[in-house]
VOGU-3710 file (C-alpha; in Angstrom, 3 decimals, decimal comma):
1> xxxxxxxxxx> 31,985/-181,082/-155,417  32,431/-178,997/-151,806  29,474/-178,378/-149,608  29,678/-175,112/-150,235  28,528/-175,337/-154,048  26,294/-177,790/-153,393  24,433/-175,861/-151,203  24,221/-173,394/-153,887  23,077/-175,234/-156,302  20,396/-176,187/-153,627
11> xxxxxxxxxx> 19,798/-172,577/-152,847  19,795/-171,391/-156,819  16,668/-174,346/-157,238  19,205/-176,389/-159,643  18,841/-179,089/-157,034  16,181/-180,583/-154,678  16,856/-182,111/-151,260  14,370/-184,968/-152,238  16,634/-185,110/-155,200  19,763/-185,674/-153,019
21> xxxxxxxxxx> 16,947/-187,922/-150,252  16,820/-190,303/-153,025  20,564/-189,834/-154,266  21,370/-190,815/-150,436  18,896/-193,859/-150,096  20,540/-195,360/-153,379  23,864/-195,365/-152,012  22,346/-196,994/-148,582  20,261/-199,459/-150,107  22,361/-200,112/-153,732
31> xxxxxxxxxx> 19,361/-201,108/-156,017  16,731/-198,386/-156,916  14,000/-201,043/-156,047  15,300/-200,975/-152,013  15,788/-197,262/-152,470  12,589/-196,948/-153,716  11,020/-198,982/-150,967  12,383/-197,719/-148,080  11,325/-194,379/-149,128  7,471/-195,712/-149,471
41> xxxxxxxxxx> 7,663/-193,860/-153,387  7,893/-196,155/-156,632  11,173/-197,287/-158,303  10,680/-194,990/-161,185  10,259/-191,851/-158,990  13,832/-192,767/-158,061  15,279/-193,342/-161,083  13,741/-190,478/-162,653  15,170/-188,199/-160,178  18,502/-189,830/-159,780
51> xxxxxxxxxx> 18,575/-188,772/-164,216  17,717/-185,744/-163,716  20,737/-185,026/-160,892  22,950/-186,147/-162,774  22,054/-183,873/-165,808  22,168/-180,954/-163,460  25,324/-181,951/-161,267  26,756/-182,535/-165,063  27,942/-186,052/-164,496  27,262/-189,538/-164,174
61> xxxxxxxxxx> 26,752/-190,679/-160,106  26,206/-194,499/-160,766  27,155/-197,168/-163,077  24,081/-199,600/-162,913  25,120/-203,161/-163,118  22,444/-206,055/-162,791  22,495/-206,371/-159,463  23,477/-203,382/-158,113  23,744/-199,664/-158,216  28,017/-198,698/-157,731
71> xxxxxxxxxx> 29,012/-195,071/-157,291  31,168/-193,596/-159,460  33,768/-191,162/-159,126  31,552/-187,979/-159,044  28,950/-189,772/-156,780  31,657/-190,597/-153,879  32,301/-186,530/-153,878  28,834/-185,322/-153,563  27,849/-188,460/-150,574  29,178/-185,949/-148,160
81> xxxxxxxxxx> 27,891/-182,784/-149,121  24,423/-184,192/-149,920  24,305/-185,205/-145,973  25,164/-182,073/-145,552  22,518/-180,525/-146,930  19,761/-182,686/-145,640  21,334/-182,293/-142,055  21,257/-178,574/-142,626  17,634/-178,883/-143,502  16,613/-181,132/-140,555
91> xxxxxxxxxx> 18,988/-178,541/-138,066  15,768/-176,473/-139,113  13,530/-178,334/-138,473  14,658/-179,535/-135,719  15,244/-175,541/-134,311  11,423/-174,808/-134,959  10,382/-177,369/-132,882  12,510/-177,056/-130,239  10,751/-173,877/-129,752  7,516/-175,096/-129,696
101> xxxxxxxxxx> 8,680/-177,643/-126,789  8,087/-180,727/-129,247  10,855/-183,391/-129,793  10,308/-185,636/-132,672  11,904/-186,679/-135,431  13,725/-189,523/-137,476  16,812/-191,214/-135,695  18,817/-193,703/-137,425  20,512/-196,089/-134,960  23,392/-198,732/-135,780
111> xxxxxxxxxx> 22,462/-201,805/-134,329  24,185/-204,681/-133,117  23,319/-208,284/-134,093  24,057/-209,510/-130,335  23,687/-207,102/-127,602  22,822/-209,885/-124,336  21,719/-208,346/-121,290  23,888/-205,804/-121,104  21,095/-202,926/-122,587  17,925/-203,842/-122,156
121> xxxxxxxxxx> 17,063/-201,748/-125,962  13,062/-202,306/-125,681  12,578/-200,949/-122,333  14,735/-197,969/-123,609  12,524/-198,087/-127,057  9,319/-198,069/-125,291  10,265/-195,302/-123,147  11,327/-193,564/-125,817  7,953/-193,829/-127,260  5,741/-193,140/-124,127
131> xxxxxxxxxx> 7,479/-189,554/-123,178  8,048/-188,875/-127,446  5,817/-190,110/-129,455  7,076/-188,119/-132,096  10,346/-189,705/-132,567  10,355/-192,471/-134,946  13,936/-194,994/-134,493  15,534/-196,173/-137,457  17,668/-199,145/-137,088  20,487/-200,195/-139,138
141> xxxxxxxxxx> 22,325/-203,258/-138,677  25,607/-203,575/-141,179  27,461/-206,802/-141,463  30,882/-205,418/-140,640  29,312/-204,886/-136,869  30,441/-202,370/-135,007  32,925/-201,443/-137,363  30,519/-200,920/-140,062  28,421/-198,694/-137,342  31,586/-196,435/-136,891
151> xxxxxxxxxx> 31,919/-195,911/-140,399  27,941/-194,985/-140,346  28,741/-192,638/-137,819  31,865/-191,042/-139,375  30,300/-190,406/-142,809  27,082/-189,000/-141,619  24,214/-191,858/-142,711  23,802/-192,912/-138,919  22,780/-190,256/-136,045  23,631/-192,996/-133,076
161> xxxxxxxxxx> 25,747/-196,235/-133,044  25,692/-199,038/-131,060  29,438/-200,912/-130,741  31,114/-203,234/-128,860  35,021/-204,329/-128,219  37,800/-202,987/-126,876  37,943/-199,694/-124,807  40,048/-197,627/-127,346  39,548/-194,525/-128,654  37,214/-193,902/-131,806
171> xxxxxxxxxx> 38,490/-190,957/-133,569  35,893/-189,261/-135,599  33,666/-189,888/-133,083  32,205/-189,315/-129,154  31,807/-191,740/-127,115  29,887/-192,859/-124,069  30,328/-196,393/-122,638  27,580/-197,858/-121,579  28,238/-201,390/-120,036  31,329/-204,029/-119,383
181> xxxxxxxxxx> 31,291/-207,826/-119,156  33,847/-210,734/-119,308  34,009/-212,362/-122,673  33,615/-216,177/-121,367  34,626/-219,792/-123,114  32,229/-221,734/-123,881  31,961/-225,421/-125,066  30,637/-229,183/-124,122  29,654/-229,906/-121,056  32,669/-232,952/-121,740
191> xxxxxxxxxx> 35,160/-230,955/-123,289  38,454/-231,227/-121,686  38,770/-227,489/-120,623  35,041/-228,089/-118,754  36,855/-230,274/-116,205  39,655/-227,931/-114,970  36,666/-224,871/-114,685  38,418/-222,576/-116,077  41,267/-221,718/-118,971  44,152/-219,146/-119,748
201> xxxxxxxxxx> 45,307/-218,566/-123,670  47,587/-220,783/-124,287  44,893/-223,530/-123,943  43,177/-222,720/-126,946  45,678/-222,701/-129,780  45,438/-225,855/-130,446  41,610/-225,765/-130,119  38,987/-225,925/-132,848  37,545/-222,021/-132,268  34,314/-220,693/-133,728
211> xxxxxxxxxx> 34,870/-217,148/-134,600  32,851/-213,961/-135,624  33,018/-212,000/-138,651  35,705/-209,043/-139,192  34,611/-205,900/-137,815  32,844/-207,561/-134,753  33,289/-206,352/-131,434  34,008/-209,705/-129,763  36,255/-210,637/-132,304  38,508/-207,331/-131,673
221> xxxxxxxxxx> 38,580/-208,674/-128,230  39,386/-212,397/-128,955  42,148/-211,098/-132,076  43,504/-208,824/-129,266  43,679/-211,436/-126,619  43,821/-214,748/-128,466  45,781/-213,905/-131,958  47,006/-217,613/-132,503  44,224/-219,834/-132,633  42,957/-222,200/-135,133
231> xxxxxxxxxx> 39,446/-221,012/-136,601  37,093/-223,445/-138,144  34,277/-221,356/-139,221  32,871/-217,884/-138,496  29,297/-217,437/-137,869  27,125/-214,086/-137,940  24,964/-214,815/-134,553  26,611/-215,491/-131,405  23,913/-217,817/-130,072  24,483/-220,079/-133,037
241> xxxxxxxxxx> 28,044/-219,924/-131,926  26,811/-221,025/-128,444  24,761/-223,609/-130,316  27,824/-225,235/-131,912  30,068/-224,921/-129,175  27,084/-227,397/-127,070  26,959/-229,972/-130,184  30,844/-230,452/-129,510  31,869/-228,389/-133,040  34,289/-226,886/-131,072
251> xxxxxxxxxx> 34,641/-223,714/-128,714  33,602/-220,089/-128,884  34,437/-216,355/-126,750  31,383/-214,893/-126,304  30,085/-212,427/-123,364  28,743/-213,758/-120,222  25,207/-212,182/-120,844  24,894/-214,059/-123,756  26,637/-217,263/-122,248  24,304/-217,061/-119,417
261> xxxxxxxxxx> 21,403/-217,783/-121,399  22,685/-221,253/-123,479  21,423/-224,574/-121,779  23,721/-227,370/-121,541  26,856/-225,859/-122,066  29,800/-225,448/-120,002  31,079/-221,592/-119,485  34,524/-220,563/-117,858  36,453/-217,901/-117,596  39,742/-216,823/-118,821
271> xxxxxxxxxx> 42,540/-217,320/-116,210  45,263/-215,012/-116,876  43,687/-212,618/-119,278  41,048/-209,883/-118,176  38,836/-209,723/-121,609  36,719/-207,571/-121,234  34,166/-206,418/-123,576  32,653/-202,702/-123,434  29,574/-201,831/-125,366  29,195/-197,850/-126,007
281> xxxxxxxxxx> 27,091/-195,640/-128,255  28,661/-192,918/-130,387  27,558/-189,978/-132,233  30,092/-188,295/-134,825  32,538/-186,061/-132,957  31,896/-182,835/-135,763  28,287/-182,703/-135,528  25,577/-181,524/-132,728  22,476/-184,269/-132,360  19,408/-183,669/-132,824
291> xxxxxxxxxx> 17,481/-183,112/-130,322  15,416/-186,369/-130,516  19,098/-188,202/-130,916  19,739/-186,263/-127,809  16,650/-187,917/-126,046  17,226/-191,617/-127,527  20,856/-190,608/-125,887  19,757/-190,091/-122,650  16,812/-192,595/-122,562  19,704/-195,500/-123,928
301> xxxxxxxxxx> 22,094/-193,996/-121,034  19,517/-194,560/-118,543  18,460/-197,677/-118,991  21,961/-198,661/-119,570  22,898/-197,509/-116,054  19,763/-199,258/-114,447  21,164/-202,285/-115,803  24,395/-201,922/-114,624  23,078/-201,046/-111,195  20,959/-203,939/-110,419
311> x> 23,703/-206,759/-111,269
//
């Protein structure tokens, strides 16, 4: 289904915007119950709305399994048009609010599990609240890390996304780089590499390396610079990874600001490669962010700049 056809159905009263909102909540959360919880409505309201939407578009949108909702081909076809229709509604409200001088609304932000000391997000969000109390920030965390956040920017489920990794161009996204810091090796103080005070890439070929999941920014940097390594575990938390290293389970590569906060570990820089972890914030390249999203972006940028200047 095209965007224009879905918009015509909305304008003709065949489809309500609230039905599209419920549909997208089901896409994002995977079950009627979770979608209802996110929307603060009862579960029956969501399932009834989806059934009505399916009748009106003339196709089943989800396959119902025992544990989740799975998009059908028809459901996949209307995700982008549905997001576009809701975005158009939000843009109308944003334009009216701007005329009144108000900056308000919801901003969905893709978060990272570990951001270290690169950006003081707590300070950024507190500043948003002080300056623009009408803005509500909804943080989303994707198990695919930075890769999942960028996907959310492209499919319209996120207004802004934080991500880390290499400083490559990202198709479909407008990127602002906020900070950069080295990846360092963390290990037990009695480890053979700790006694050298540094390491080279070749040192890691036979080491027990504690890795992070595919899609994470740190994983992307390590995959680029240390493609040959012996990965013994993947963990979804850099703090836990450094704790494992402190226990002698293996060695791990993390941003310097993460390593700096860990006690009783040896921390070493790479001597033959410049392993840099870049952190940025992005929005969709083909969309103009709302005034609320622009306000959040400006404040996050400002706070990141202050952290960089004080280092």
